C-alpha positions in Angstrom: 0.2 0.6 -0.3 0.9 3.6 -1.1 0.6 6.5 1.9 -1.1 8.9 0.7 1.0 12.0 -0.7 -0.3 15.9 1.2 0.6 19.5 -1.0 0.9 21.8 1.1 0.7 26.1 -0.3 2.6 27.7 2.0 -1.2 28.8 3.3 -1.7 30.3 7.3 -4.2 28.0 8.0 -2.7 24.9 6.8 -0.3 24.5 9.9 -2.4 26.2 12.2 -5.4 24.7 11.5 -4.0 20.9 10.5 -5.0 19.6 7.0 -3.5 19.9 3.1 -4.0 21.8 0.4 -4.4 18.4 -1.8 -3.9 14.8 -0.7 -3.2 12.3 -3.3 -4.6 9.0 -2.0 -4.5 6.2 -5.0 -5.2 7.4 -7.5 -7.5 10.2 -6.7 -6.1 13.9 -6.2 -8.1 15.6 -3.5 -8.3 19.3 -2.9 -9.8 21.1 0.2 -11.4 23.8 -0.1 -10.5 27.1 -1.9 -11.2 30.3 -0.9 -10.0 33.7 -2.7 -7.9 35.0 -0.3 -4.1 36.1 -2.1 -1.4 36.6 0.6 -3.9 36.8 3.0 -6.5 39.3 1.3 -10.3 38.6 0.2 -9.8 39.5 -4.1 -12.6 40.5 -5.7 -14.9 41.9 -2.7 -18.4 41.6 -3.6 -18.0 39.7 -7.2 -18.7 36.2 -7.2 -17.6 35.8 -10.4 -14.1 36.2 -10.4 -13.7 34.9 -6.3 -14.4 32.1 -8.0 -12.3 32.0 -10.9 -9.9 32.8 -8.0 -9.8 30.2 -5.9 -10.2 27.0 -8.8 -7.2 28.7 -10.3 -5.6 28.5 -6.6 -7.2 24.6 -6.8 -6.0 24.2 -10.0 -2.4 25.0 -8.3 -2.2 22.5 -6.2 -3.5 19.3 -9.2 -1.0 21.1 -11.2 1.8 20.3 -8.2 0.4 16.4 -7.8 1.3 16.2 -11.2 -2.7 16.1 -12.5 -4.3 18.8 -14.9 -7.8 20.4 -15.3 -8.9 17.3 -18.1 -8.1 15.0 -15.1 -10.9 17.1 -12.0 -14.1 13.8 -12.0 -16.0 16.4 -9.4 -16.3 19.4 -7.9 -18.1 21.3 -5.4 -19.2 25.3 -5.1 -20.2 27.3 -2.1 -21.8 30.3 -2.4 -23.2 32.4 0.7 -25.8 34.2 -1.6 -28.2 32.6 -4.0 -28.5 35.4 -5.6 -24.5 34.5 -7.0 -25.4 30.8 -7.8 -25.0 32.5 -11.8 -22.0 33.9 -11.3 -20.6 31.5 -10.0 -21.8 28.5 -12.1 -20.5 30.7 -15.2 -17.0 31.2 -13.5 -17.2 26.8 -13.1 -18.4 26.9 -17.1 -15.6 29.2 -18.3 -13.5 26.5 -16.6 -15.3 23.6 -16.4 -17.5 23.6 -20.0 -15.5 21.1 -22.0 -13.9 19.1 -19.0 -18.0 18.6 -17.7 -17.1 17.3 -13.8 -20.2 16.2 -11.6 -21.2 19.3 -9.5 -22.6 20.0 -7.0 -23.6 23.9 -5.8 -24.9 24.4 -2.3 -26.3 27.7 -0.6 -23.8 28.3 2.8 -25.0 30.0 5.4 -21.7 32.3 5.5 -17.7 31.1 5.4 -15.0 32.6 7.9 -14.7 36.0 6.6 -18.3 38.2 5.3 -15.8 39.7 2.4 -16.4 35.5 0.7 -18.4 34.6 -1.2 -17.7 31.5 -3.2 -15.8 28.1 -1.9 -14.4 24.9 -3.8 -13.3 21.8 -4.3 -12.0 19.8 -6.4 -11.2 16.3 -6.8 -9.2 15.1 -9.7 -8.4 11.8 -10.7 -5.9 10.0 -12.3 -5.4 6.4 -13.5 
């Protein structure tokens, strides 16, 4: 049995809360929830579309470090604070994954850890 490989992004919460940005477990690459926080600052305040693109960009960077690509993505999840932002987040998802067409779940949540965060995303990839 091959042990899981953990990938860090250097974010401040990974060490503080004991998690990895991504974990390679056999043929699966699981990426932790990503928001539009870059260098400790929430990007694109009030703009769900661009927050979604930024969050997925962070997730895709983790996949790249794991040796897989957007084409290997088999599942995504979008957590949106405001139901009115589903369309913007969905369009951003379609912009990035329209040809890949992973399984996708979208859920409205009560809130995220910073009220300026509108969207959090998760990504799972499979590499045979």
